[in-house]
C-alpha positions in Angstrom: -63.6 -4.7 5.0 -61.5 -1.9 3.5 -62.8 1.7 4.1 -63.1 3.4 0.7 -64.6 6.6 2.1 -61.3 8.4 2.0 -60.8 12.1 1.2 -59.2 12.4 -2.2 -58.4 16.1 -1.7 -54.9 16.8 -3.1 -52.5 19.0 -1.2 -50.3 21.4 -3.2 -46.6 21.7 -2.3 -47.0 25.2 -1.1 -50.0 24.3 1.1 -48.2 21.3 2.5 -45.0 23.2 3.3 -47.0 26.0 4.9 -48.0 23.4 7.5 -44.8 21.5 7.8 -43.3 20.9 11.2 -40.4 19.2 13.1 -40.0 16.4 10.6 -40.9 18.5 7.6 -38.0 18.2 5.3 -38.4 14.5 5.1 -41.4 15.2 2.9 -39.1 16.2 0.0 -37.4 12.8 -0.3 -40.1 10.6 1.2 -37.9 9.5 4.0 -34.8 8.8 2.0 -31.4 10.1 3.1 -32.0 13.9 3.1 -30.0 16.4 1.1 -28.3 19.5 2.4 -30.7 22.3 3.0 -29.1 25.7 2.9 -28.8 26.9 6.4 -27.8 29.7 8.6 -29.6 32.9 7.6 -31.7 31.0 5.1 -35.5 30.2 5.0 -36.5 26.6 4.6 -39.7 27.7 2.9 -37.9 29.9 0.4 -35.3 27.2 -0.2 -37.8 24.5 -0.9 -40.5 26.5 -2.7 -38.3 27.7 -5.5 -40.0 30.2 -7.9 -43.4 28.7 -8.3 -46.0 26.0 -7.8 -44.5 22.5 -8.5 -47.7 20.6 -8.6 -49.4 18.1 -6.2 -47.0 16.0 -4.1 -49.3 14.2 -1.6 -52.8 12.9 -1.3 -54.6 13.4 2.0 -56.5 10.2 3.1 -58.3 11.7 6.1 -57.8 10.9 9.8 -55.9 7.9 11.1 -58.3 4.9 11.4 -58.4 1.2 10.8 -58.9 -0.5 7.4 -57.4 2.3 5.2 -55.7 0.9 2.1 -52.3 2.6 1.6 -51.2 2.0 -2.0 -48.7 4.8 -2.6 -45.9 6.5 -0.6 -47.6 9.9 -1.0 -50.8 8.8 0.8 -51.1 10.8 4.0 -53.1 10.1 7.2 -53.5 12.7 9.9 -53.4 12.1 13.7 -54.3 14.7 16.3 -52.7 14.3 19.7 -54.3 15.1 23.1 -52.6 18.5 23.1 -54.2 19.4 19.8 -51.2 19.1 17.5 -52.1 17.5 14.2 -49.4 15.6 12.3 -49.5 14.2 8.8 -47.9 10.7 8.4 -46.9 8.6 5.4 -46.2 4.9 5.4 -42.5 4.0 4.8 -42.9 0.2 4.9 -43.9 -2.3 2.3 -46.8 -1.4 0.0 -49.7 -2.0 -0.3 -50.6 -1.7 3.4 -53.9 -1.7 5.4 -54.1 0.1 8.7 -55.2 -1.8 11.8 -55.5 1.0 14.5 -56.5 4.6 14.9 -53.0 6.0 15.7 -49.6 5.5 14.2 -47.9 4.3 17.4 -50.3 1.3 17.6 -50.2 0.7 13.9 -46.7 -0.4 12.9 -45.0 2.3 15.0 -43.4 5.6 14.2 -39.9 5.3 12.6 -38.0 4.8 9.4 -39.6 1.5 8.7 -43.1 2.5 9.8 -45.0 5.8 9.9 -43.0 8.9 9.1 -44.1 12.4 10.1 -44.1 14.8 7.2 -45.8 17.9 8.6 -47.3 19.4 11.7 -50.0 22.1 11.5 -49.1 25.5 13.1 -45.3 25.7 12.5 -45.2 27.4 9.1 -44.2 30.7 10.5 -41.2 29.2 12.4 -40.0 27.4 9.3 -40.2 30.6 7.3 -37.9 32.4 9.8 -34.1 32.7 9.3 -32.5 29.6 10.6 -35.7 27.6 10.3 -33.7 24.7 8.9 -32.9 23.8 12.6 -36.5 22.8 12.9 -36.4 20.3 10.1 -36.0 16.8 11.4 -33.6 14.5 9.5 -32.2 17.2 7.2 -28.4 18.0 7.4 -27.9 21.7 7.4 -25.0 23.7 5.9 -23.1 26.1 8.0 -21.3 28.9 6.3 -18.2 30.0 8.2 -18.2 33.3 6.3 -21.4 34.2 8.3 -19.3 34.4 11.5 -18.4 37.9 12.6 -14.9 36.6 13.4 -14.2 35.5 9.8 -11.7 36.2 8.3 -9.9 38.2 11.0 -9.7 35.1 13.2 -10.4 32.1 11.0 -9.4 29.6 13.7 -11.9 31.0 16.2 -14.6 31.4 13.5 -14.3 27.8 12.2 -14.2 26.4 15.8 -17.4 28.3 16.6 -19.2 27.1 13.5 -18.0 23.5 14.1 -19.4 23.6 17.6 -22.8 24.5 16.3 -22.6 21.9 13.6 -21.7 19.2 16.1 -25.2 19.1 17.4 -26.8 18.1 14.2 -24.0 17.2 11.8 -24.0 18.5 8.3 -21.7 20.6 6.1 -19.4 23.5 7.1 -18.6 25.6 4.0 -15.4 27.6 3.7 -15.7 30.1 0.8 -13.3 30.7 -2.0 -10.1 32.6 -1.2 -6.8 32.1 0.6 -6.9 32.1 4.4 -3.9 31.7 6.8 -4.5 29.9 10.1 -0.9 30.1 11.3 -1.2 33.3 13.4 -4.5 32.3 15.0 -3.4 28.9 16.2 -5.0 26.2 14.1 -5.2 22.9 16.0 -8.9 22.5 15.0 -10.8 19.4 16.2 -13.4 18.1 13.8 -16.6 16.8 15.2 -18.3 13.5 14.0 -20.7 13.5 11.1 -19.5 16.9 9.8 -18.1 17.5 6.3 -15.7 20.5 6.1 -15.8 21.6 2.5 -14.3 24.3 0.3 -15.2 25.4 -3.2 -12.5 23.4 -5.0 -8.8 22.6 -5.0 -6.9 25.9 -5.6 -10.2 27.8 -5.1 -10.4 27.5 -1.3 -6.8 27.5 0.0 -5.9 27.3 3.7 -2.3 28.1 4.9 -0.9 26.4 8.0 2.7 26.6 9.2 2.1 26.3 12.9 2.9 23.5 15.4 0.7 20.5 15.4 -2.2 19.8 13.1 -4.5 22.2 11.2 -7.3 19.7 11.3 -7.7 16.6 13.5 -10.4 14.0 13.8 -9.8 12.1 17.1 -12.5 9.9 18.6 -11.1 10.4 22.1 -10.2 14.1 21.9 -11.3 16.2 24.9 -13.9 17.9 22.7 -15.6 14.9 21.0 -14.9 12.1 23.4 -16.4 8.8 22.5 -17.9 10.0 19.2 -17.5 7.6 16.3 -19.8 8.6 13.3 -19.3 7.7 9.7 -20.0 10.9 7.7 -17.0 13.0 8.6 -14.8 14.3 5.7 -12.7 17.1 4.3 -13.4 17.9 0.7 -12.7 20.3 -2.1 -9.8 22.5 -0.8 -6.1 23.0 -0.7 -4.0 23.1 2.4 -0.5 24.6 2.0 2.3 24.4 4.6 5.7 25.7 5.3 9.0 24.9 7.0 7.8 24.1 10.5 9.1 20.6 11.4 6.1 20.1 13.8 3.4 21.0 11.3 0.8 18.5 10.1 -2.0 19.3 7.6 -4.5 16.6 8.8 -4.3 14.0 11.5 -6.9 11.1 11.8 -6.9 9.2 15.1 -8.9 6.4 16.6 -11.9 6.4 14.3 -13.7 4.8 11.4 -14.8 6.1 8.0 -13.0 9.4 7.7 -12.8 10.6 4.1 -10.6 13.0 2.1 -12.1 13.9 -1.3 -10.7 16.2 -3.9 -8.1 17.8 -1.7 -4.5 18.9 -2.1 -1.7 19.2 0.5 1.4 21.1 -0.5 4.7 22.4 0.9 4.9 20.9 4.4 8.7 20.7 3.6 9.7 19.9 7.2 6.5 18.4 8.4 3.8 15.9 7.5 0.9 16.0 5.0 -1.5 13.3 6.3 -1.0 11.3 9.5 -3.1 8.3 10.4 -2.4 7.9 14.1 -3.6 4.9 16.2 -3.4 6.3 19.7 -5.7 4.0 21.7 -7.9 2.2 19.0 -7.8 1.3 15.3 -8.0 3.8 12.4 -10.2 1.9 10.0 -12.2 2.6 6.8 -10.2 5.7 5.9 -10.8 6.7 2.2 -8.7 9.0 0.1 -10.2 9.8 -3.3 -8.7 12.2 -5.8 -6.0 13.4 -3.4 -2.7 15.0 -4.3 0.1 15.5 -1.7 3.3 17.2 -2.8 6.6 18.4 -1.4 6.2 17.3 2.2 8.9 15.9 4.4 6.6 12.9 4.9 3.6 12.8 2.7 1.5 10.0 4.4 2.4 8.5 7.7 0.9 5.4 9.4 1.9 5.4 13.1 0.7 3.6 16.2 1.2 4.6 19.8 3.4 2.2 21.9 1.4 0.4 24.6 -1.9 0.4 22.7 -4.1 -2.7 22.8 -2.9 -5.6 20.7 -5.1 -5.1 17.6 -4.7 -4.5 13.9 -4.0 -0.8 13.3 -5.2 0.4 9.9 -7.8 -1.8 8.3 -9.9 -1.4 5.2 -8.0 1.7 4.0 -8.9 2.8 0.5 -6.8 5.0 -1.7 -8.3 5.9 -5.1 -6.4 8.1 -7.5 -3.8 9.2 -4.9 -0.8 11.0 -6.3 2.4 11.8 -4.3 5.1 14.2 -5.6 8.1 13.3 -3.5 11.3 15.4 -3.8 14.8 15.2 -2.6 15.2 13.8 1.0 11.5 13.2 1.4 9.3 10.1 2.0 6.1 9.3 0.1 4.5 6.8 2.5 5.9 5.8 5.8 4.4 2.7 7.5 5.7 2.7 11.1 7.2 5.8 12.5 10.7 5.4 13.8 9.6 6.8 17.2 7.0 4.0 17.5 9.0 0.9 16.5 7.9 -1.1 19.4 4.3 -1.1 18.2 2.9 -3.1 15.4 1.8 -1.1 12.4 -0.4 -3.0 9.9 -2.3 -1.7 6.9 -4.5 -4.6 6.1 -7.5 -5.5 3.9 -6.8 -2.4 1.9 -7.2 -1.2 -1.6 -4.3 1.1 -2.5 -4.0 2.8 -5.9 -1.0 5.2 -5.6 1.1 7.1 -8.1 4.5 8.3 -6.8 6.5 10.9 -8.7 10.0 11.0 -7.3 13.1 13.1 -7.8 16.4 13.4 -6.0 17.5 11.1 -3.1 13.9 10.3 -2.0 12.1 7.2 -0.8 8.8 6.1 -2.3 7.5 3.7 0.4 9.4 3.2 3.6 8.6 0.6 6.3 9.6 1.0 9.9 10.7 -1.9 12.2 7.1 -3.3 12.6 5.4 -1.7 9.6 3.5 -3.9 7.1 1.0 -3.8 4.3 -0.7 -7.2 4.3 -3.6 -9.0 2.8 -4.3 -6.1 0.5 -4.5 -5.3 -3.2 -3.9 -2.4 -5.6 -1.1 -0.9 -7.6 2.0 1.2 -6.6 3.6 3.0 -9.5 6.7 5.0 -9.3 8.1 7.3 -12.0 10.5 10.2 -12.4 8.6 13.2 -13.7 9.7 14.6 -17.1 11.1 17.7 -15.5 13.1 18.3 -12.3 16.0 16.6 -10.6 16.8 13.1 -11.5 15.9 10.3 -9.2 18.7 8.7 -7.2 16.8 7.4 -4.2 14.9 4.3 -3.1 11.5 3.2 -4.4 10.8 0.8 -1.5 12.9 0.7 1.6 12.5 -2.3 3.9 15.2 -2.4 6.5 13.7 -5.1 8.7 12.2 -7.7 6.4 11.5 -10.1 9.2 8.9 -7.8 10.6 8.0 -5.3 7.9 7.2 -4.9 4.2 4.6 -6.2 1.8 3.0 -9.5 2.8 0.4 -11.2 0.6 -0.1 -8.1 -1.6 -2.2 -8.9 -4.7 -1.3 -6.5 -7.5 1.7 -4.9 -9.2 4.3 -2.8 -7.5 6.1 -1.4 -10.5 8.4 1.2 -11.8 10.5 2.0 -14.9 14.2 1.7 -15.1 15.6 5.1 -14.4 19.1 6.5 -13.8 21.0 4.7 -11.0 18.2 2.1 -11.0 20.6 -0.4 -9.3 20.5 1.8 -6.2 16.9 0.9 -5.3 14.5 -1.9 -5.0 13.8 -2.4 -8.6 10.8 -3.6 -10.6 9.1 -6.3 -8.6 5.7 -7.7 -8.2 4.3 -9.8 -5.4 1.5 -12.0 -6.7 0.7 -13.5 -3.3 3.4 -16.2 -3.5 5.4 -15.6 -6.7 7.6 -12.6 -7.0 9.6 -10.9 -9.8 12.6 -8.7 -9.3 15.0 -7.2 -11.8 18.4 -6.1 -10.5 20.0 -5.5 -13.9 21.6 -2.4 -15.3 19.5 -0.6 -17.9 22.1 1.3 -19.8 25.2 -0.1 -21.7 28.6 1.1 -20.7 27.6 2.4 -17.2 27.7 -0.6 -14.9 31.3 -1.7 -15.6 31.6 -3.4 -12.2 30.2 -6.5 -10.5 27.8 -6.0 -7.6 27.2 -8.4 -4.7 23.7 -8.6 -3.2 22.7 -10.1 0.2 19.6 -11.8 -1.2 18.0 -13.4 1.9 18.4 -15.2 5.1 17.5 -18.8 4.5 15.1 -20.2 7.1 15.9 -23.1 9.3 15.5 -26.8 8.2 12.2 -26.8 6.3 12.2 -23.4 4.6 13.3 -23.0 0.9 14.2 -20.1 -1.2 13.6 -21.3 -4.7 13.1 -20.1 -8.3 14.9 -19.1 -11.4 17.3 -16.3 -12.5 17.7 -15.2 -16.1 20.3 -12.7 -17.2 22.3 -11.3 -20.1 25.8 -10.1 -19.4 29.0 -9.0 -21.1 26.9 -7.2 -23.7 29.7 -4.7 -24.5 31.3 -7.4 -26.6 30.3 -8.9 -30.0 28.3 -11.7 -28.4 26.2 -11.8 -25.3 26.9 -14.2 -22.4 23.6 -15.4 -21.0 22.5 -17.8 -18.3 19.3 -19.3 -17.0 19.6 -21.0 -13.6 17.2 -23.0 -11.5 17.8 -22.9 -7.8 16.4 -24.1 -4.5 18.4 -23.2 -1.3 17.5 -24.7 2.1 19.7 -24.9 5.2 19.9 -28.6 5.9 21.6 -27.8 9.1 22.5 -31.0 10.9 22.9 -33.2 7.9 26.4 -34.5 7.1 27.8 -32.4 4.2 25.9 -29.3 5.3 24.3 -27.8 2.2 23.6 -29.3 -1.2 21.1 -27.1 -3.1 19.4 -27.6 -6.4 21.4 -25.6 -8.9 21.3 -26.2 -12.6 22.5 -23.8 -15.4 21.9 -23.3 -19.1 24.4 -21.0 -20.8 27.9 -19.7 -19.9 27.0 -16.9 -17.4 28.1 -18.9 -14.3 31.1 -20.6 -15.9 33.9 -18.6 -14.5 35.5 -17.2 -11.4 36.0 -13.5 -12.3 33.5 -10.7 -11.8 32.4 -11.1 -15.4 30.5 -14.2 -14.3 27.5 -14.6 -11.9 27.9 -16.5 -8.7 25.8 -17.7 -5.8 27.3 -18.2 -2.4 25.9 -19.2 1.0 27.6 -18.1 4.2 26.9 -18.8 7.9 27.3 -16.0 10.5 28.4 -16.3 14.1 24.9 -17.3 15.2 24.7 -20.1 12.7 22.2 -18.3 10.4 22.6 -19.0 6.7 22.7 -16.1 4.2 22.4 -16.3 0.4 24.5 -13.9 -1.6 24.5 -13.3 -5.4 27.2 -11.6 -7.5 25.7 -9.8 -10.5 28.3 -9.7 -13.2 29.5 -6.4 -14.7 27.9 -5.2 -17.9 24.6 -6.9 -17.0 21.8 -5.9 -19.3 19.0 -7.5 -17.3 19.0 -9.9 -14.4 15.5 -11.1 -13.5 14.7 -13.3 -10.5 11.4 -15.2 -10.3 11.2 -16.7 -6.9 9.2 -17.8 -3.9 9.9 -18.8 -0.3 8.3 -20.0 2.9 8.2 -17.2 5.4 6.5 -19.1 8.3 7.2 -20.7 10.6 11.0 -21.2 10.0 11.6 -17.7 8.6 13.1 -17.0 5.2 13.3 -13.3 4.8 14.5 -11.4 1.7 16.8 -8.4 1.8 18.3 -7.6 -1.6 20.8 -5.3 0.0 23.9 -4.2 -2.0 27.0 -5.2 -0.1 30.7 -5.7 -0.4 32.0 -9.1 -1.3 31.2 -11.6 1.5 34.5 -13.4 0.7 36.4 -10.7 2.6 34.1 -10.6 5.6 35.9 -12.4 8.5 32.7 -12.9 10.5 31.2 -15.1 7.8 32.0 -18.7 7.0 31.5 -20.0 3.5 29.1 -23.0 3.4 28.6 -23.3 -0.4 29.2 -21.6 -3.7 28.2 -22.2 -7.3 31.7 -22.5 -8.5 33.4 -25.3 -6.5 30.8 -27.0 -4.4 28.4 -29.9 -5.3 24.7 -29.5 -6.0 21.9 -31.9 -6.5 21.7 -33.9 -9.7 19.3 -33.6 -12.5 17.4 -36.7 -13.8 15.4 -38.0 -16.6 13.8 -41.1 -15.1 16.5 -42.8 -13.1 19.3 -41.5 -15.3 21.4 -38.6 -14.0 21.6 -35.9 -16.6 24.0 -33.6 -14.7 25.4 -33.9 -11.2 26.3 -30.3 -10.8 29.7 -31.3 -9.2 32.4 -29.2 -10.7 35.4 -27.0 -9.9 37.1 -24.1 -11.7 40.8 -24.4 -10.9 43.5 -21.6 -11.1 47.1 -22.6 -11.0 50.6 -21.4 -11.9 52.0 -22.2 -15.3 55.1 -24.2 -16.1 53.8 -27.7 -15.5 52.5 -30.3 -17.9 49.9 -31.8 -15.5 47.5 -30.7 -12.8 45.2 -32.5 -10.3 41.9 -31.6 -8.7 40.6 -33.4 -5.6 37.0 -34.7 -6.2 36.3 -35.9 -2.6 34.1 -38.8 -3.7 36.2 -41.5 -2.1 35.9 -43.7 -5.2 36.8 -43.0 -8.8 34.1 -41.0 -10.6 32.3 -42.8 -13.3 32.6 -39.9 -15.7 34.7 -36.7 -15.7 35.8 -34.0 -18.1 38.0 -30.9 -18.2 37.9 -27.7 -20.3 40.7 -25.1 -20.6 39.5 -21.6 -19.8 42.5 -19.2 -19.9 44.5 -18.2 -23.0 47.7 -19.9 -21.7 45.8 -23.1 -21.0 44.2 -23.1 -24.5 47.5 -22.3 -26.2 48.9 -25.7 -25.2 45.7 -27.8 -25.0 44.6 -30.7 -22.8 45.8 -34.1 -24.0 44.1 -36.3 -21.5 42.0 -36.5 -18.3 42.2 -39.4 -15.9 40.8 -40.1 -12.4 41.4 -42.3 -9.4 39.8 -42.5 -6.0 41.1 -39.1 -4.9 41.9 -36.9 -7.8 41.2 -35.9 -11.4 44.4 -35.5 -13.3 44.5 -33.0 -16.2 47.5 -33.6 -18.6 48.5 -30.9 -21.1 50.2 -31.6 -24.4 53.4 -30.0 -23.1 54.4 -27.7 -20.2 52.2 -24.7 -19.9 53.7 -21.1 -20.2 55.3 -20.0 -17.0 53.3 -17.5 -14.9 51.3 -16.9 -11.7 47.7 -17.9 -11.8 47.7 -17.9 -15.6 46.3 -21.5 -16.0 42.5 -21.9 -15.5 40.4 -24.9 -16.4 37.0 -26.3 -15.4 36.5 -29.8 -14.2 33.2 -31.7 -13.9 32.5 -35.2 -12.7 29.9 -37.6 -11.5 29.4 -40.9 -9.7 27.0 -42.5 -12.1 27.8 -43.2 -15.8 25.5 -41.4 -18.2 23.8 -43.6 -20.8 24.7 -43.0 -24.4 22.1 -40.2 -24.8 23.7 -38.0 -22.2 27.4 -39.1 -22.0 29.7 -36.0 -22.4 32.1 -36.1 -25.3 
């Protein structure tokens, strides 16, 4: 039977607070996550009362006893212990609830999901004293560094002392508005867990640091806070400005989870680092940057891992929201894998990265060390040249070791505009998990009047393919454009007789020549037997877009896209195939060959009436054709084309004009006769 003889006496907020005790502040939020109560030097009663009566908050239901019906979270039962201390409790579990015992410990227990103490009689005076917030259970106090006698003459010592006090309970350490230099007093401040160091706003609270090492560091295994993990540590609402010290770091985060940077700015660490995420012995996971600006630092954000650490992923679940980097001449925006730590794996994984990179001069947007990778992540990287300042001549994305570093399985755009000298950097590209786009064209007419070779990729062994399509427009300085669209699939067949025979079909005239006005694919083998795909971008190329995919594991195709000199003059390389004179696989409609892809462009001396080209079929081809290409060849004209088991013979109407290398013509042939729909004329 439910006891209805409860006291319905209402308790005012002032009366209740006058008797609050150790767990008193929880009464304000009914056990929810407590807010920050103004701390050192402040009275809890004054902070909570305000300027007047705020009405009735709780209803006293008498002493603790069985069969009391609890219907509301503001119903209070009192229990008096053997030492005479009376505590008021409210029920934090599911409602309605009926008591079963005469004390809270035996009736659901005392805790966040059971009975929560909201006041104790007899401690009002202690709560009213300065610093009474320390008596409030569950509340997170604020600690004002300005209250320290050492501030601001020794800001390092003052802040360390306040952090030491805050470490016992957690909470917020407040740095007032103003500009404060920590350089002369040593910096190197270790942040305890569950403490938020906060200023009054970016540009309002400004800290200056040009000393050696870090200004702030959160390190789980530091000598001060050994073993502490925590999830509520952060730096917020301030600016940190550096100088020219090469050993200077604004903030370092090591071996922890859940550290946050919110509404902060780092500026001017011109020889040092802005933010360093350092995996010393464990992972650095769950790091969040929100509304963060880092500008004019030698290295703006660095992910690095200590060699010899345990074999584990390094930087998981990293989140960047509205992060802006202003990268200037000879600086790096984001470095994944410090050069000094190349033997250790650096992986940023399962991350959400939204980064804007403003770049000028010879700078690098995102650089990857030997074992640095961003994998299984999503977001957007955007790189632009600011409207003012030095023009950009650097590299957006630098991947020097694509076998072990770079973007892997990144879901989202990595994009930039065409800027001056755009051909010098990893241009517009997007990795949509398996399909990629890359533009290596020249954006401005009349500038790129030269051809450029690219080392595209190392083709994997046996079963790995590098395949896709390239579209380009070239020779646009003339009255008509020369264009081409080519489908390709390159695989190193290795031990098969004949070596390499890729898929390569072309629409348009862009590949139909030998000079640097025409595009060209070529495959070379190095001294170790590895196959490398090269591409010649013709001069005056308006755009040249690759859409491609490849199998990276287990045979290992890796892309490079490095600018290089012509591989034709490199003695360590052996040509295996090129798109001018080597055969490729045929195209079919049903069982009919549409185009075999077997052709040659021949260059010969003038003065003869006939020329021959070896076709290497062993039998006479079933179809063949020839086209004059040079002016001297066209001036005479081809009269006939014949073939036998060894050669194709091109007969001109008369002897061609004398000269050296002045006769050029293209020859195409196939083994199988086209039907009438596809027979060349």
